[in-house]
BALOBA-1460 file (C-alpha; in Angstrom, 3 decimals):
// residues 220
<rec num="1" residu="m" x="-6.060" y="23.443" z="-12.276"/>
<rec num="2" residu="l" x="-8.173" y="23.158" z="-9.455"/>
<rec num="3" residu="e" x="-7.976" y="18.938" z="-9.251"/>
<rec num="4" residu="d" x="-4.200" y="19.179" z="-8.561"/>
<rec num="5" residu="v" x="-4.506" y="22.046" z="-5.989"/>
<rec num="6" residu="h" x="-6.745" y="19.853" z="-4.370"/>
<rec num="7" residu="f" x="-4.622" y="16.780" z="-4.607"/>
<rec num="8" residu="l" x="-1.583" y="18.987" z="-3.588"/>
<rec num="9" residu="a" x="-3.449" y="19.731" z="-0.448"/>
<rec num="10" residu="r" x="-4.305" y="16.120" z="0.787"/>
<rec num="11" residu="c" x="-0.748" y="15.397" z="-0.002"/>
<rec num="12" residu="l" x="0.674" y="18.081" z="2.364"/>
<rec num="13" residu="r" x="-2.194" y="16.837" z="4.618"/>
<rec num="14" residu="y" x="-1.043" y="12.977" z="5.022"/>
<rec num="15" residu="r" x="2.375" y="14.022" z="5.233"/>
<rec num="16" residu="f" x="1.737" y="16.323" z="8.491"/>
<rec num="17" residu="r" x="-0.928" y="15.467" z="9.622"/>
<rec num="18" residu="t" x="-2.603" y="12.243" z="8.097"/>
<rec num="19" residu="e" x="0.186" y="9.905" z="8.286"/>
<rec num="20" residu="r" x="2.734" y="11.999" z="9.680"/>
<rec num="21" residu="q" x="4.883" y="9.293" z="11.129"/>
<rec num="22" residu="q" x="4.714" y="6.937" z="7.939"/>
<rec num="23" residu="l" x="5.582" y="9.032" z="5.544"/>
<rec num="24" residu="r" x="8.504" y="10.626" z="7.617"/>
<rec num="25" residu="s" x="9.582" y="7.212" z="7.852"/>
<rec num="26" residu="l" x="9.446" y="6.366" z="3.724"/>
<rec num="27" residu="l" x="11.129" y="9.533" z="3.671"/>
<rec num="28" residu="c" x="14.117" y="8.702" z="5.497"/>
<rec num="29" residu="l" x="15.105" y="5.314" z="3.172"/>
<rec num="30" residu="d" x="17.582" y="5.999" z="0.803"/>
<rec num="31" residu="l" x="15.313" y="5.021" z="-2.371"/>
<rec num="32" residu="t" x="17.367" y="7.120" z="-4.629"/>
<rec num="33" residu="g" x="16.668" y="5.339" z="-7.902"/>
<rec num="34" residu="a" x="14.809" y="3.156" z="-6.704"/>
<rec num="35" residu="t" x="12.008" y="0.649" z="-8.228"/>
<rec num="36" residu="v" x="8.647" y="1.143" z="-5.637"/>
<rec num="37" residu="l" x="5.801" y="0.046" z="-5.257"/>
<rec num="38" residu="d" x="2.331" y="1.831" z="-4.273"/>
<rec num="39" residu="i" x="-0.410" y="-1.410" z="-4.556"/>
<rec num="40" residu="g" x="-3.858" y="-0.086" z="-3.097"/>
<rec num="41" residu="a" x="-2.944" y="3.228" z="-4.350"/>
<rec num="42" residu="n" x="-6.285" y="5.155" z="-4.120"/>
<rec num="43" residu="k" x="-6.147" y="8.925" z="-4.477"/>
<rec num="44" residu="g" x="-1.788" y="8.656" z="-5.335"/>
<rec num="45" residu="i" x="-1.123" y="10.121" z="-2.341"/>
<rec num="46" residu="y" x="1.690" y="7.883" z="-1.391"/>
<rec num="47" residu="s" x="2.572" y="7.580" z="-5.355"/>
<rec num="48" residu="y" x="3.036" y="11.588" z="-4.379"/>
<rec num="49" residu="w" x="5.257" y="11.263" z="-2.372"/>
<rec num="50" residu="l" x="7.128" y="7.700" z="-3.345"/>
<rec num="51" residu="s" x="7.734" y="9.833" z="-6.631"/>
<rec num="52" residu="r" x="9.534" y="12.352" z="-4.433"/>
<rec num="53" residu="a" x="11.767" y="9.446" z="-2.423"/>
<rec num="54" residu="v" x="12.840" y="7.852" z="-5.302"/>
<rec num="55" residu="g" x="14.019" y="10.991" z="-7.618"/>
<rec num="56" residu="p" x="14.349" y="11.264" z="-11.365"/>
<rec num="57" residu="s" x="15.879" y="7.849" z="-11.997"/>
<rec num="58" residu="g" x="13.534" y="5.382" z="-9.769"/>
<rec num="59" residu="r" x="10.299" y="4.182" z="-11.054"/>
<rec num="60" residu="v" x="7.206" y="4.217" z="-9.124"/>
<rec num="61" residu="i" x="4.135" y="1.635" z="-10.251"/>
<rec num="62" residu="a" x="0.815" y="2.778" z="-8.774"/>
<rec num="63" residu="f" x="-1.248" y="-0.374" z="-9.100"/>
<rec num="64" residu="e" x="-5.149" y="0.419" z="-8.535"/>
<rec num="65" residu="p" x="-7.928" y="-1.437" z="-8.897"/>
<rec num="66" residu="q" x="-11.073" y="1.553" z="-9.377"/>
<rec num="67" residu="p" x="-10.891" y="2.835" z="-12.955"/>
<rec num="68" residu="e" x="-12.035" y="6.200" z="-12.028"/>
<rec num="69" residu="m" x="-8.860" y="6.447" z="-9.180"/>
<rec num="70" residu="a" x="-6.550" y="5.324" z="-11.998"/>
<rec num="71" residu="d" x="-7.222" y="7.409" z="-14.665"/>
<rec num="72" residu="y" x="-7.032" y="10.470" z="-11.408"/>
<rec num="73" residu="i" x="-3.379" y="9.256" z="-10.577"/>
<rec num="74" residu="s" x="-2.812" y="9.766" z="-14.537"/>
<rec num="75" residu="r" x="-3.859" y="12.829" z="-14.856"/>
<rec num="76" residu="r" x="-1.563" y="14.159" z="-12.043"/>
<rec num="77" residu="r" x="1.551" y="13.454" z="-14.543"/>
<rec num="78" residu="l" x="3.426" y="12.673" z="-11.534"/>
<rec num="79" residu="r" x="6.908" y="11.650" z="-12.813"/>
<rec num="80" residu="n" x="8.345" y="8.187" z="-12.542"/>
<rec num="81" residu="v" x="4.822" y="7.115" z="-11.966"/>
<rec num="82" residu="d" x="3.281" y="3.454" z="-14.225"/>
<rec num="83" residu="v" x="-0.410" y="3.256" z="-12.840"/>
<rec num="84" residu="v" x="-1.574" y="-0.300" z="-13.585"/>
<rec num="85" residu="n" x="-5.326" y="-0.183" z="-12.741"/>
<rec num="86" residu="v" x="-5.634" y="-4.043" z="-11.603"/>
<rec num="87" residu="a" x="-6.259" y="-5.797" z="-8.378"/>
<rec num="88" residu="l" x="-3.164" y="-8.197" z="-7.069"/>
<rec num="89" residu="s" x="-4.031" y="-11.005" z="-5.356"/>
<rec num="90" residu="d" x="-2.902" y="-14.636" z="-5.135"/>
<rec num="91" residu="h" x="-4.383" y="-15.786" z="-8.618"/>
<rec num="92" residu="a" x="-5.341" y="-13.883" z="-11.725"/>
<rec num="93" residu="g" x="-8.666" y="-13.291" z="-12.642"/>
<rec num="94" residu="l" x="-11.859" y="-11.601" z="-12.698"/>
<rec num="95" residu="a" x="-13.552" y="-10.182" z="-9.252"/>
<rec num="96" residu="a" x="-16.247" y="-7.941" z="-7.843"/>
<rec num="97" residu="l" x="-14.560" y="-4.713" z="-5.581"/>
<rec num="98" residu="s" x="-17.178" y="-3.583" z="-3.055"/>
<rec num="99" residu="r" x="-17.321" y="0.002" z="-2.462"/>
<rec num="100" residu="k" x="-19.510" y="2.651" z="-1.477"/>
<rec num="101" residu="r" x="-18.727" y="5.363" z="-3.766"/>
<rec num="102" residu="v" x="-16.579" y="5.984" z="-6.657"/>
<rec num="103" residu="g" x="-12.795" y="6.669" z="-4.880"/>
<rec num="104" residu="d" x="-13.816" y="4.943" z="-1.863"/>
<rec num="105" residu="g" x="-11.370" y="4.603" z="0.535"/>
<rec num="106" residu="s" x="-12.299" y="1.438" z="1.752"/>
<rec num="107" residu="a" x="-13.287" y="-0.417" z="-1.450"/>
<rec num="108" residu="s" x="-12.480" y="-3.893" z="-0.977"/>
<rec num="109" residu="l" x="-12.297" y="-7.295" z="-2.666"/>
<rec num="110" residu="g" x="-13.286" y="-9.528" z="0.460"/>
<rec num="111" residu="r" x="-16.007" y="-7.458" z="2.370"/>
<rec num="112" residu="n" x="-19.499" y="-6.407" z="0.564"/>
<rec num="113" residu="i" x="-19.671" y="-2.784" z="1.682"/>
<rec num="114" residu="g" x="-21.927" y="-1.306" z="-1.041"/>
<rec num="115" residu="d" x="-22.263" y="-1.624" z="-4.875"/>
<rec num="116" residu="t" x="-20.010" y="-3.926" z="-6.891"/>
<rec num="117" residu="i" x="-17.985" y="-3.390" z="-9.977"/>
<rec num="118" residu="d" x="-16.073" y="-6.005" z="-11.816"/>
<rec num="119" residu="v" x="-11.840" y="-5.731" z="-11.951"/>
<rec num="120" residu="k" x="-9.470" y="-7.375" z="-13.122"/>
<rec num="121" residu="l" x="-6.820" y="-10.002" z="-10.874"/>
<rec num="122" residu="a" x="-3.153" y="-10.623" z="-10.884"/>
<rec num="123" residu="r" x="-0.566" y="-11.880" z="-8.686"/>
<rec num="124" residu="l" x="2.525" y="-9.765" z="-7.842"/>
<rec num="125" residu="d" x="5.123" y="-12.580" z="-9.196"/>
<rec num="126" residu="d" x="3.246" y="-11.895" z="-12.507"/>
<rec num="127" residu="f" x="5.084" y="-8.392" z="-12.743"/>
<rec num="128" residu="s" x="8.875" y="-9.754" z="-11.772"/>
<rec num="129" residu="p" x="11.397" y="-9.751" z="-12.423"/>
<rec num="130" residu="l" x="11.286" y="-5.908" z="-11.337"/>
<rec num="131" residu="q" x="15.016" y="-4.336" z="-11.421"/>
<rec num="132" residu="n" x="16.361" y="-2.773" z="-7.708"/>
<rec num="133" residu="l" x="12.734" y="-3.287" z="-5.963"/>
<rec num="134" residu="k" x="13.317" y="-1.560" z="-2.462"/>
<rec num="135" residu="f" x="9.844" y="-0.667" z="-0.326"/>
<rec num="136" residu="i" x="6.189" y="-1.610" z="-0.966"/>
<rec num="137" residu="k" x="3.446" y="0.258" z="0.542"/>
<rec num="138" residu="c" x="0.067" y="-2.228" z="0.713"/>
<rec num="139" residu="d" x="-3.386" y="-1.040" z="1.756"/>
<rec num="140" residu="v" x="-5.584" y="-2.984" z="0.563"/>
<rec num="141" residu="e" x="-8.407" y="-3.291" z="2.961"/>
<rec num="142" residu="g" x="-8.231" y="-6.768" z="4.644"/>
<rec num="143" residu="h" x="-6.377" y="-7.923" z="1.205"/>
<rec num="144" residu="e" x="-2.808" y="-7.994" z="2.173"/>
<rec num="145" residu="l" x="-2.086" y="-11.868" z="2.856"/>
<rec num="146" residu="s" x="-3.340" y="-12.981" z="-0.670"/>
<rec num="147" residu="v" x="-1.661" y="-9.902" z="-2.410"/>
<rec num="148" residu="f" x="1.793" y="-11.087" z="-0.311"/>
<rec num="149" residu="r" x="1.446" y="-14.842" z="-1.624"/>
<rec num="150" residu="g" x="0.919" y="-13.697" z="-4.745"/>
<rec num="151" residu="g" x="4.256" y="-12.105" z="-4.396"/>
<rec num="152" residu="e" x="5.773" y="-14.505" z="-2.994"/>
<rec num="153" residu="k" x="8.777" y="-15.081" z="-5.293"/>
<rec num="154" residu="l" x="9.576" y="-11.461" z="-5.782"/>
<rec num="155" residu="l" x="9.784" y="-11.279" z="-1.771"/>
<rec num="156" residu="r" x="12.144" y="-13.696" z="-1.550"/>
<rec num="157" residu="s" x="14.295" y="-12.540" z="-4.523"/>
<rec num="158" residu="a" x="14.068" y="-8.468" z="-4.252"/>
<rec num="159" residu="r" x="13.751" y="-8.159" z="-0.434"/>
<rec num="160" residu="p" x="11.623" y="-4.754" z="0.171"/>
<rec num="161" residu="i" x="10.584" y="-3.040" z="2.760"/>
<rec num="162" residu="i" x="7.078" y="-3.099" z="3.283"/>
<rec num="163" residu="q" x="4.605" y="-1.288" z="5.049"/>
<rec num="164" residu="f" x="0.856" y="-2.231" z="5.192"/>
<rec num="165" residu="e" x="-2.039" y="-2.018" z="7.383"/>
<rec num="166" residu="s" x="-4.134" y="-4.197" z="9.008"/>
<rec num="167" residu="t" x="-5.889" y="-5.644" z="11.876"/>
<rec num="168" residu="p" x="-5.620" y="-7.094" z="15.394"/>
<rec num="169" residu="d" x="-7.559" y="-9.837" z="13.537"/>
<rec num="170" residu="e" x="-5.261" y="-10.150" z="10.599"/>
<rec num="171" residu="i" x="-2.344" y="-9.168" z="11.325"/>
<rec num="172" residu="e" x="-1.130" y="-13.001" z="13.360"/>
<rec num="173" residu="p" x="-1.364" y="-15.338" z="9.269"/>
<rec num="174" residu="i" x="0.314" y="-11.882" z="8.015"/>
<rec num="175" residu="q" x="2.963" y="-11.753" z="10.291"/>
<rec num="176" residu="s" x="3.652" y="-15.517" z="10.140"/>
<rec num="177" residu="f" x="3.534" y="-15.488" z="6.284"/>
<rec num="178" residu="l" x="6.298" y="-13.111" z="6.419"/>
<rec num="179" residu="r" x="8.439" y="-14.320" z="9.192"/>
<rec num="180" residu="g" x="8.478" y="-17.376" z="6.861"/>
<rec num="181" residu="l" x="10.280" y="-15.023" z="4.520"/>
<rec num="182" residu="g" x="12.704" y="-13.931" z="6.834"/>
<rec num="183" residu="y" x="11.216" y="-10.637" z="7.793"/>
<rec num="184" residu="s" x="10.921" y="-9.182" z="11.343"/>
<rec num="185" residu="g" x="8.386" y="-6.158" z="12.100"/>
<rec num="186" residu="v" x="7.120" y="-3.361" z="14.185"/>
<rec num="187" residu="m" x="3.981" y="-1.536" z="14.256"/>
<rec num="188" residu="f" x="3.814" y="2.117" z="14.220"/>
<rec num="189" residu="g" x="2.358" y="3.907" z="17.539"/>
<rec num="190" residu="e" x="1.884" y="7.696" z="18.058"/>
<rec num="191" residu="n" x="5.629" y="8.525" z="17.721"/>
<rec num="192" residu="e" x="7.712" y="5.389" z="18.273"/>
<rec num="193" residu="y" x="7.698" y="1.941" z="16.832"/>
<rec num="194" residu="l" x="5.940" y="-0.491" z="19.008"/>
<rec num="195" residu="a" x="5.607" y="-4.652" z="18.804"/>
<rec num="196" residu="v" x="3.274" y="-5.977" z="16.237"/>
<rec num="197" residu="e" x="1.655" y="-8.254" z="19.419"/>
<rec num="198" residu="d" x="0.876" y="-4.727" z="20.641"/>
<rec num="199" residu="i" x="-1.372" y="-4.022" z="18.670"/>
<rec num="200" residu="k" x="-4.018" y="-6.494" z="21.762"/>
<rec num="201" residu="k" x="-3.076" y="-3.454" z="24.064"/>
<rec num="202" residu="v" x="-3.882" y="-0.518" z="22.194"/>
<rec num="203" residu="p" x="-7.099" y="1.169" z="22.636"/>
<rec num="204" residu="h" x="-9.949" y="0.336" z="19.760"/>
<rec num="205" residu="r" x="-10.167" y="4.794" z="19.794"/>
<rec num="206" residu="k" x="-6.671" y="4.582" z="18.326"/>
<rec num="207" residu="f" x="-7.528" y="2.951" z="15.715"/>
<rec num="208" residu="g" x="-7.420" y="4.321" z="12.512"/>
<rec num="209" residu="f" x="-10.881" y="3.998" z="10.157"/>
<rec num="210" residu="g" x="-12.390" y="0.614" z="9.901"/>
<rec num="211" residu="g" x="-9.820" y="-0.299" z="12.783"/>
<rec num="212" residu="h" x="-6.770" y="-0.427" z="11.684"/>
<rec num="213" residu="r" x="-3.216" y="-0.014" z="12.020"/>
<rec num="214" residu="d" x="0.327" y="0.673" z="9.974"/>
<rec num="215" residu="f" x="2.967" y="-2.195" z="9.702"/>
<rec num="216" residu="l" x="6.782" y="-1.155" z="9.156"/>
<rec num="217" residu="f" x="8.312" y="-5.384" z="8.254"/>
<rec num="218" residu="s" x="11.968" y="-5.632" z="6.651"/>
<rec num="219" residu="p" x="14.108" y="-8.214" z="5.747"/>
<rec num="220" residu="r" x="16.448" y="-9.754" z="8.460"/>
């Protein structure tokens, strides 16, 4: 009971403060009845709001490699949310996930930040086809390009809107890859959308945790 209260409070904090613009943008989309993906679900904040967005006829698939967090989301018993305890990448297998603590939102496949646990890897294309896929949120701490490469077939066929995090050092190859698939994008600003290239002009203090910004790419 108390865990559920804390979860709802966290969801509301993200909706009205932490990621106000991103979630407002998401909830303005018509996703009723759609299939949507929460890649790097962590504590399930986006899974919660996506569940509300797709409604009872829709489906949310939450990919989360940390077993404790996958179990945490499952215990929330969110309607229409299927939890998959894997890390998405550009190949299948096993990998070491580095994290500072259980539930760490900065847990990473490519950066050594603490203790490691072995996690299963899968490609997004391994889950294809996904009927009526309309939206993907991807927050995987620097592994976004590998996720997209592993889902190239699905991205080409389904053409979902994609929201993801990146940094000034990592955005260019991601943008190049997505443009090659016929996508164009913008960066979330304070209360507006900015050109992706403007990331170089943003003062460092304006970046989020880990030096990232959020981006929204749509098929042209």
